[in-house]
Structures are given as C-alpha cells and as structure tokens.
C-alpha positions in Angstrom: 0.0 0.0 0.0 1.4 3.4 -1.0 1.1 6.2 1.6 0.4 9.7 0.3 0.3 13.1 1.9 -3.2 14.2 3.0 -4.9 17.2 4.5 -7.4 14.9 6.3 -6.9 14.8 10.0 -8.4 11.8 11.8 -9.4 11.7 15.5 -10.4 9.2 18.1 -12.4 9.5 21.3 -10.4 10.8 24.3 -10.1 7.7 26.5 -9.8 9.8 29.7 -12.3 12.6 29.3 -12.6 13.0 33.1 -9.0 14.1 33.5 -6.9 16.9 32.1 -3.6 15.6 30.6 -1.2 16.9 28.0 -0.3 15.2 24.8 3.0 16.3 23.2 4.1 15.4 19.7 7.3 16.3 17.8 8.0 16.1 14.1 11.7 16.7 13.5 11.5 16.3 9.8 8.9 18.9 8.7 9.5 20.5 5.3 7.8 23.2 3.4 8.9 25.5 0.6 9.8 29.2 0.8 7.2 31.1 -1.4 9.8 33.7 -2.4 12.8 31.5 -3.4 11.3 28.0 -3.9 13.9 26.6 -1.6 13.0 24.0 1.0 12.6 25.1 4.6 13.2 22.5 7.3 11.8 22.6 10.9 10.9 20.7 14.0 7.2 21.0 14.7 6.2 20.6 18.4 2.5 20.2 19.3 1.2 20.2 22.8 -2.5 20.0 23.7 -5.0 19.2 26.4 -7.8 17.2 24.7 -11.5 17.5 25.4 -13.6 14.9 23.5 -11.2 14.0 20.7 -7.5 13.2 20.2 -5.5 13.5 17.0 -4.6 10.2 15.3 -0.8 10.1 14.8 -0.6 8.6 11.3 -3.0 11.1 9.9 -1.0 13.9 11.6 2.2 12.5 9.9 0.4 12.5 6.5 -1.0 16.0 7.1 2.4 17.5 8.0 3.9 15.7 5.0 1.4 17.5 2.8 3.3 20.8 3.3 6.4 19.5 1.5 5.4 20.9 -1.9 3.6 24.0 -0.6 5.0 27.5 -0.6 4.3 29.0 2.9 5.9 31.7 5.1 6.9 30.3 8.5 4.3 32.5 10.3 1.5 31.3 8.1 2.2 27.6 8.1 2.4 27.4 11.9 -0.9 29.3 12.3 -2.5 27.1 9.6 -1.4 23.9 11.4 -2.8 25.2 14.7 -6.1 26.2 13.0 -6.5 22.9 11.3 -5.7 20.8 14.4 -8.1 22.9 16.6 -10.8 22.5 14.0 -10.3 18.7 14.0 -10.2 18.0 17.7 -11.5 21.1 19.6 -9.0 20.8 22.5 -9.1 22.7 25.7 -5.8 24.3 24.7 -3.1 23.8 22.1 0.3 25.2 21.3 2.1 24.6 18.0 5.8 25.6 17.7 7.8 25.7 14.5 11.5 25.7 15.2 12.9 26.4 11.7 16.5 25.6 10.6 18.8 28.6 10.1 18.3 30.3 6.7 20.2 33.3 5.7 21.9 33.4 9.1 18.6 33.7 10.9 17.0 31.2 13.2 13.2 31.5 13.4 10.9 30.0 16.0 7.1 30.6 15.6 4.7 29.8 18.4 0.9 29.9 18.1 -1.5 29.2 21.0 -5.2 28.4 21.3 -7.4 28.3 24.5 -11.0 27.3 24.4 -13.5 29.9 25.6 
C-alpha cells in the first residue's frame, strides 16, 4: 500500500475525558517551501494540547504534516494554519504549535501559536 500526503486529520475519542492531561508530539523532519525562493525550509514542529472529547490520530498527523512538502508558505502562516486545522479537527481545551525552523540566511526562526477554548 502506498502512503500519500493528505490534509485529512483523523481523530479518536479521548479515552480519559474525566482528567486533564497533556499530549506532546514532535516532528523533527517537517519540510515546506519558501514562497519567495522556492527553496525548502526544514523545521521541527512541536505540538502540545489538552484534549476534550477527541485526540488526533498520529498517522493522519504525519500525512497531514507531509502535505506541506510541496507548498509555498511563510513560517508564520504555516504554523498558524497547522494550529487552526488541528483545533478544528479535535476542539482541544488548549493547544500550542511551535515551529523551530532551521537557520536560513543566518537567521534562526521560531514561531509559536497558541489556542485556548473559551
């Protein structure tokens, strides 16, 4: 079976809805493309969240992050899009997405986007 990138994020029911706990995930091989130069940008993506009813399924997250490999995106936009899509998929109590981008042009960039439920 061939695995392909996908924007579809799958979820599963939170097995411990009566307790707040944090889920942390790290993807050290994230890649997107600079929209100005067409050059690849590499980053480590860190995701932390406190689930409510749903949790993010890890294989679908991998395929979702993989889908950015051919997309042109500024660092600031891509991290905020990831946060928006993950929040939409699982409606957590809170979530933080950090993009720690490799040095490009002598500048190291770290983007952090946060969400807290009302």
